C-alpha positions as CSV (number, residue, x, y, z in Angstrom):
1,X,21.5,16.6,-32.8
2,X,22.9,13.8,-30.6
3,X,24.5,10.8,-32.1
4,X,21.9,8.1,-32.8
5,X,24.0,5.6,-30.9
6,X,23.1,7.5,-27.7
7,X,19.5,7.5,-28.5
8,X,19.5,3.9,-29.2
9,X,21.5,3.4,-25.9
10,X,19.0,5.3,-23.9
11,X,16.1,3.0,-25.4
12,X,18.1,0.1,-24.5
13,X,18.5,1.6,-20.9
14,X,14.9,1.9,-20.8
15,X,14.3,-1.7,-21.7
16,X,16.7,-3.1,-19.1
17,X,15.9,-0.7,-16.3
18,X,12.0,-1.9,-16.3
19,X,13.0,-4.6,-14.3
20,X,15.6,-2.8,-12.2
21,X,13.8,0.5,-11.0
22,X,11.1,-1.2,-9.0
23,X,13.1,-4.3,-7.8
24,X,10.6,-7.2,-7.7
25,X,7.8,-5.8,-5.9
26,X,4.9,-8.0,-7.3
27,X,6.6,-11.1,-6.9
28,X,8.0,-10.1,-3.5
29,X,4.4,-9.7,-2.1
30,X,3.3,-12.9,-3.6
31,X,6.3,-14.6,-2.2
32,X,5.6,-13.3,1.2
33,X,1.8,-14.3,1.1
34,X,3.0,-17.9,0.2
35,X,5.6,-17.8,3.0
36,X,2.3,-17.1,5.5
37,X,4.0,-13.8,6.3
38,X,1.6,-11.7,8.6
39,X,-0.9,-9.8,6.3
40,X,0.0,-6.2,8.1
41,X,3.7,-6.9,7.6
42,X,3.1,-7.3,3.7
43,X,1.5,-4.2,3.6
44,X,4.1,-2.4,5.6
45,X,7.0,-3.9,3.7
46,X,5.4,-2.7,0.3
47,X,4.5,0.5,1.6
48,X,7.9,1.2,3.2
49,X,9.6,1.5,-0.4
50,X,6.8,3.8,-1.6
51,X,7.0,6.3,1.5
52,X,11.0,6.3,0.9
53,X,10.7,7.1,-2.8
54,X,8.0,9.8,-1.8
55,X,10.7,11.3,0.7
56,X,13.5,11.4,-1.6
57,X,12.0,12.1,-5.2
58,X,11.7,15.8,-4.9
59,X,15.2,16.0,-3.9
60,X,16.2,13.5,-6.4
61,X,14.6,15.8,-9.2
62,X,16.3,18.9,-7.8
63,X,19.7,16.8,-7.6
64,X,19.4,15.7,-11.1
65,X,18.7,19.4,-12.4
66,X,22.1,20.4,-11.1
67,X,24.2,17.6,-11.6
68,X,26.3,16.4,-14.7
69,X,27.0,13.0,-13.6
70,X,23.6,11.7,-14.4
71,X,25.3,8.4,-15.9
72,X,27.1,7.6,-12.8
73,X,24.1,8.1,-10.6
74,X,22.1,5.8,-12.6
75,X,24.8,3.1,-12.4
76,X,25.0,3.4,-8.6
77,X,21.3,3.3,-8.1
78,X,20.8,0.1,-10.3
79,X,23.5,-1.6,-8.1
80,X,21.8,-0.6,-5.1
81,X,18.5,-2.1,-6.1
82,X,20.0,-5.3,-6.9
83,X,21.7,-5.5,-3.4
84,X,18.2,-4.7,-1.9
85,X,16.5,-7.2,-3.8
86,X,19.0,-9.9,-2.9
87,X,18.5,-9.0,0.7
88,X,14.8,-9.4,0.5
89,X,14.7,-12.6,-0.6
90,X,17.2,-13.9,1.8
91,X,15.1,-13.6,5.0
92,X,11.6,-13.3,6.4
93,X,13.0,-10.7,9.0
94,X,10.5,-7.7,9.1
95,X,13.3,-5.2,9.6
96,X,15.4,-6.6,6.7
97,X,12.4,-6.6,4.5
98,X,11.2,-3.0,5.3
99,X,15.0,-1.9,5.0
100,X,15.4,-3.4,1.5
101,X,12.3,-1.7,0.4
102,X,13.3,1.6,1.6
103,X,16.7,1.3,-0.4
104,X,14.6,0.2,-3.4
105,X,12.5,3.1,-3.1
106,X,15.3,5.5,-2.8
107,X,17.4,4.3,-5.6
108,X,14.2,3.8,-7.8
109,X,13.4,7.6,-7.3
110,X,16.9,8.4,-8.5
111,X,16.4,6.1,-11.5
112,X,13.3,7.7,-12.6
113,X,14.8,11.1,-12.3
114,X,18.1,10.5,-14.3
115,X,16.0,8.5,-17.1
116,X,13.7,11.6,-17.5
117,X,16.6,14.0,-17.6
118,X,18.6,11.9,-19.9
119,X,15.5,11.6,-22.3
120,X,15.1,15.6,-22.3
121,X,19.0,16.0,-22.5
122,X,19.5,14.0,-25.4
123,X,16.2,14.6,-27.7
124,X,15.6,18.1,-26.7
125,X,12.0,19.6,-26.5
126,X,11.5,18.9,-30.2
127,X,12.0,15.2,-29.9
128,X,10.8,14.6,-26.4
129,X,7.3,13.4,-26.9
130,X,8.5,10.8,-29.5
131,X,11.5,9.7,-27.4
132,X,9.4,9.5,-24.4
133,X,7.0,7.0,-26.2
134,X,9.7,5.0,-27.5
135,X,11.4,4.7,-23.9
136,X,8.1,3.5,-22.6
137,X,7.4,1.0,-25.3
138,X,11.0,-0.4,-24.6
139,X,10.5,-0.4,-20.8
140,X,7.3,-2.4,-21.2
141,X,9.0,-4.8,-23.6
142,X,11.6,-5.3,-20.9
143,X,9.2,-5.6,-18.2
144,X,7.4,-8.3,-20.4
145,X,10.5,-10.3,-21.1
146,X,11.8,-10.4,-17.5
147,X,8.3,-11.2,-16.3
148,X,8.3,-14.2,-18.5
149,X,11.7,-15.4,-17.4
150,X,11.0,-14.5,-13.7
151,X,7.5,-16.4,-13.6
152,X,8.9,-19.4,-15.1
153,X,12.0,-19.5,-13.1
154,X,10.2,-18.9,-9.8
155,X,7.6,-21.6,-10.8
156,X,10.2,-24.3,-11.6
157,X,13.2,-23.4,-9.3
158,X,11.5,-21.3,-6.6
159,X,11.3,-17.6,-5.7
160,X,15.2,-16.8,-4.9
161,X,16.1,-17.6,-8.6
162,X,14.1,-14.5,-9.5
163,X,17.6,-12.6,-8.8
164,X,19.1,-14.4,-11.7
165,X,16.8,-12.6,-14.1
166,X,17.0,-9.1,-12.1
167,X,20.9,-9.6,-12.3
168,X,20.9,-10.0,-15.8
169,X,18.8,-6.9,-16.4
170,X,21.1,-4.9,-14.1
171,X,24.1,-5.8,-16.3
172,X,22.4,-4.6,-19.4
173,X,21.3,-1.5,-17.7
174,X,25.0,-0.8,-16.9
175,X,26.1,-1.6,-20.4
176,X,23.4,0.7,-21.8
177,X,24.5,3.6,-19.4
178,X,28.2,3.2,-20.8
179,X,27.1,3.4,-24.3
180,X,25.6,6.8,-23.8
181,X,28.2,9.3,-24.9
182,X,28.5,12.0,-22.2
183,X,29.0,15.0,-24.9
184,X,25.7,14.0,-26.4
185,X,23.7,15.1,-23.3
186,X,22.7,18.7,-23.2
187,X,22.3,19.4,-19.4
188,X,20.4,22.9,-19.8
189,X,18.0,21.2,-22.2
190,X,17.8,18.2,-19.5
191,X,16.4,20.5,-16.9
192,X,14.0,22.0,-19.2
193,X,15.7,25.5,-19.8
194,X,14.9,25.6,-23.5
195,X,12.3,28.4,-24.0
196,X,9.0,27.6,-25.6
197,X,10.0,29.1,-28.8
198,X,13.3,27.1,-29.1
199,X,11.5,24.1,-30.2
200,X,10.1,26.1,-33.1
201,X,13.7,27.0,-34.5
202,X,14.2,30.2,-32.6
203,X,17.9,31.2,-32.3
204,X,18.8,30.3,-28.5
205,X,19.9,33.3,-26.5
206,X,23.6,33.7,-25.9
207,X,23.3,34.9,-22.1
208,X,23.3,32.4,-19.3
209,X,19.9,30.8,-18.6
210,X,18.2,31.8,-15.5
211,X,16.1,29.4,-13.7
212,X,12.8,29.9,-11.8
213,X,13.0,29.7,-8.2
214,X,11.9,26.2,-6.6
215,X,9.0,28.1,-4.6
216,X,7.4,29.0,-8.1
217,X,6.3,25.4,-8.3
218,X,4.0,26.1,-5.3
219,X,2.2,28.8,-7.3
220,X,1.8,26.6,-10.5
221,X,-1.8,25.7,-10.1
222,X,-1.8,23.3,-13.2
223,X,0.9,21.3,-12.0
224,X,-0.4,21.4,-8.3
225,X,-3.8,19.9,-9.6
226,X,-2.2,17.3,-11.9
227,X,0.0,16.0,-9.1
228,X,-3.0,15.5,-6.9
229,X,-4.7,13.6,-9.9
230,X,-2.0,11.4,-10.1
231,X,-1.9,10.8,-6.5
232,X,-5.5,9.4,-6.5
233,X,-4.9,7.5,-9.7
234,X,-2.0,5.6,-8.1
235,X,-3.9,5.2,-4.7
236,X,-6.4,3.0,-6.7
237,X,-3.9,1.5,-9.1
238,X,-0.7,0.5,-7.1
239,X,-2.1,-2.4,-5.1
240,X,-4.4,-3.9,-7.7
241,X,-1.8,-6.4,-9.5
242,X,-0.2,-7.5,-6.1
243,X,-3.7,-7.8,-4.7
244,X,-4.9,-10.1,-7.6
245,X,-2.3,-12.5,-6.8
246,X,-2.4,-12.4,-3.0
247,X,-6.1,-13.4,-3.6
248,X,-4.8,-16.3,-5.6
249,X,-2.2,-17.4,-3.0
250,X,-5.0,-17.2,-0.2
251,X,-8.1,-18.5,-1.7
252,X,-7.4,-20.9,-4.5
253,X,-5.4,-24.0,-3.8
254,X,-2.6,-25.2,-6.2
255,X,-2.8,-21.8,-8.4
256,X,0.8,-21.2,-9.0
257,X,0.4,-17.5,-7.9
258,X,3.9,-16.8,-8.7
259,X,3.4,-18.0,-12.3
260,X,0.2,-16.0,-12.6
261,X,2.1,-12.9,-11.4
262,X,4.4,-13.3,-14.3
263,X,1.4,-13.6,-16.5
264,X,-0.3,-10.8,-15.4
265,X,2.7,-8.6,-15.9
266,X,3.3,-9.9,-19.4
267,X,-0.3,-9.3,-20.3
268,X,-0.3,-5.6,-19.0
269,X,3.2,-4.8,-20.7
270,X,2.2,-6.4,-24.1
271,X,-0.9,-3.8,-23.9
272,X,1.3,-1.0,-22.9
273,X,3.5,-1.2,-25.9
274,X,1.3,-0.2,-28.6
275,X,-0.6,2.2,-26.1
276,X,2.6,4.2,-25.3
277,X,3.7,4.5,-29.1
278,X,0.0,5.7,-29.8
279,X,0.2,8.3,-27.2
280,X,3.7,9.3,-28.2
281,X,2.8,9.8,-31.9
282,X,-0.8,10.7,-32.1
283,X,-1.7,14.0,-34.0
284,X,-5.4,13.6,-33.5
285,X,-5.6,13.5,-29.8
286,X,-3.9,15.9,-27.3
287,X,-1.9,14.3,-24.6
288,X,-4.7,15.2,-22.0
289,X,-7.0,13.2,-23.6
290,X,-5.1,10.0,-22.8
291,X,-4.9,11.0,-19.2
292,X,-8.7,11.3,-19.0
293,X,-9.0,7.9,-20.6
294,X,-6.5,6.2,-18.1
295,X,-8.5,7.6,-15.1
296,X,-11.9,6.2,-16.6
297,X,-10.4,2.9,-17.2
298,X,-9.2,2.1,-13.7
299,X,-12.5,2.0,-11.8
300,X,-13.7,-0.4,-14.7
301,X,-10.6,-2.7,-13.8
302,X,-11.3,-2.4,-10.1
303,X,-14.9,-3.8,-10.9
304,X,-13.8,-6.6,-12.8
305,X,-11.3,-7.5,-10.2
306,X,-14.2,-7.3,-7.6
307,X,-16.7,-9.4,-9.5
308,X,-14.6,-12.4,-10.8
309,X,-12.1,-14.4,-8.5
310,X,-10.9,-17.1,-11.2
311,X,-7.2,-16.7,-12.0
312,X,-8.1,-16.4,-15.6
313,X,-9.7,-12.9,-14.6
314,X,-6.0,-11.5,-14.5
315,X,-6.1,-11.4,-18.3
316,X,-8.9,-8.8,-18.8
317,X,-7.9,-6.9,-15.5
318,X,-4.2,-6.6,-16.8
319,X,-5.5,-5.7,-20.4
320,X,-7.1,-2.5,-18.6
321,X,-4.1,-2.1,-16.5
322,X,-1.9,-2.1,-19.7
323,X,-4.2,0.6,-21.3
324,X,-4.3,3.0,-18.2
325,X,-0.8,2.7,-17.1
326,X,0.7,2.9,-20.6
327,X,-1.0,5.9,-21.5
328,X,-0.2,7.7,-18.1
329,X,3.5,6.6,-18.3
330,X,4.0,8.6,-21.4
331,X,1.5,11.5,-20.5
332,X,2.9,12.3,-17.2
333,X,6.5,13.8,-18.2
334,X,4.9,15.4,-21.2
335,X,2.3,17.1,-19.0
336,X,4.9,18.2,-16.4
337,X,6.9,19.8,-19.4
338,X,3.9,21.6,-20.7
339,X,3.3,23.2,-17.3
340,X,6.9,24.1,-16.8
341,X,8.6,24.7,-20.2
342,X,11.2,27.4,-20.1
343,X,11.5,27.5,-16.4
344,X,14.8,25.3,-16.1
345,X,13.0,23.1,-13.4
346,X,11.7,20.2,-15.1
347,X,13.2,17.4,-13.3
348,X,12.4,19.3,-9.8
349,X,8.9,19.7,-11.2
350,X,8.6,16.3,-12.3
351,X,10.1,15.1,-9.0
352,X,7.2,17.3,-7.1
353,X,4.5,15.4,-9.4
354,X,6.1,12.0,-8.8
355,X,6.2,12.7,-4.9
356,X,2.6,13.2,-4.9
357,X,2.0,10.3,-7.1
358,X,4.3,8.1,-4.8
359,X,2.1,9.2,-1.7
360,X,-0.8,7.6,-3.4
361,X,1.1,4.4,-4.7
362,X,2.8,4.1,-1.1
363,X,-0.6,4.3,0.7
364,X,-2.3,1.9,-1.8
365,X,-0.9,-1.4,-0.4
366,X,-1.6,-0.4,3.0
367,X,-5.1,0.6,2.5
368,X,-5.8,-2.7,0.3
369,X,-4.3,-5.0,3.2
370,X,-6.0,-3.1,5.8
371,X,-9.5,-3.7,3.9
372,X,-8.5,-7.3,3.5
373,X,-7.6,-8.0,7.1
374,X,-7.9,-11.1,9.0
375,X,-11.2,-11.7,7.3
376,X,-9.7,-11.9,3.7
377,X,-12.2,-9.3,2.4
378,X,-10.3,-9.1,-1.0
379,X,-13.5,-8.1,-3.0
380,X,-14.0,-5.1,-0.7
381,X,-10.5,-4.0,-1.2
382,X,-10.9,-4.0,-4.9
383,X,-14.0,-2.1,-4.7
384,X,-12.1,0.6,-2.3
385,X,-9.1,1.0,-4.7
386,X,-11.8,1.4,-7.7
387,X,-13.7,4.3,-5.9
388,X,-10.2,5.8,-5.0
389,X,-9.3,6.2,-8.5
390,X,-12.4,8.4,-9.6
391,X,-11.1,11.2,-7.2
392,X,-8.4,11.9,-9.8
393,X,-11.0,13.0,-12.4
394,X,-12.0,16.3,-10.9
395,X,-8.3,17.3,-10.2
396,X,-7.1,16.8,-13.6
397,X,-10.2,18.7,-14.9
398,X,-8.9,21.6,-12.8
399,X,-5.5,21.2,-14.3
400,X,-7.0,21.7,-17.5
401,X,-8.9,24.8,-17.0
402,X,-7.7,27.7,-19.6
403,X,-6.1,29.9,-16.7
404,X,-2.8,28.2,-17.1
405,X,-2.7,24.7,-18.6
406,X,-1.8,25.7,-22.0
407,X,0.4,29.0,-21.5
408,X,2.1,28.6,-18.0
409,X,5.3,27.6,-19.5
410,X,5.4,30.7,-21.8
411,X,4.4,32.9,-18.9
412,X,7.3,31.5,-16.9
413,X,9.6,32.1,-19.8
414,X,8.4,35.8,-20.1
415,X,9.0,36.4,-16.4
416,X,12.5,35.1,-16.8
417,X,13.4,37.1,-19.8
418,X,12.1,40.5,-17.8
419,X,14.2,39.3,-15.0
420,X,17.3,39.0,-17.4
421,X,16.6,42.4,-19.0
422,X,16.5,44.0,-15.5
């Protein structure tokens, strides 16, 4: 078993990475709205990072599956996000803004892949669910703390001072990476090469592991359906928080939208912490139950945002965000592990799902800002986002069909074992 110190350092990495992986996206959108940047440019800027992440995510997962330099990759990607964020707040040039978000998207994809791999490589299959819950809870706590600091600093000193908070979190992430011992990382377990029975205490085979070919992912029906469900969920989810605060900046005078961005993030993250721990530790409910709940909560959130325009409406809307995103954040890697167990392609598969999820997330701000348009139709945009989220429901239902949802990982392992015997 890995040293406790490495698992503790992993949780601290999740805490500090919360503010590093995605840069300062919600604050950046609100800052640009206050600066009266053209509405379409805001949408293009925020979408550029998402599209870059979409393009890189599957390659990042495959790269991490093969690499033993997961800690180095994490450190370099964190520094890249910090540099890109500094560039974004130094100019209103469309070219620089879009380029900064492309760098953030690429580096964020690498960070997501290394974090998942380090978790599985340190905790193994037996401890993956519990450690994923701890990581998510730590991540939400980090987001909450950084949002409080960022919101107050932006309100008192101005948006560029947000970089002080991000620089502090980046330093903490680098120290946490350094504290993870390289010898504690099982790189075969990190790529999902543990067979399904390994977690039940079976003796591991002495022969070299055989990994499923990448093309096998496209024949994994539950994985494909789950990826599409994530895509539609994030099409409805990704733009909702930035849009709430863009509406404040555009329609409510003296509303301190940067401060309310921080408040909204704090409320959501505070809700996510107990939800993440509940999903990770629940013995009564299967992980799939929490995915269904997350999908159904999102349209309710959109309806509330549509109906009420006061800045205080951010609070109930963001509580619902915390419930949905908190559950799905833990459930996504767990569902991917379930569908691919024993294949040796966990990070590649997770990257594939995150790519589909990223397509939805990347298109979300473009869709929302297109609906808002010059007529400032914010309410209609919230209705469109809520409707998009409902499309996730039938796809996840198909992913849960008995044909493969529960047994696909075991089937993959049987095929690989037959391949070895031949």
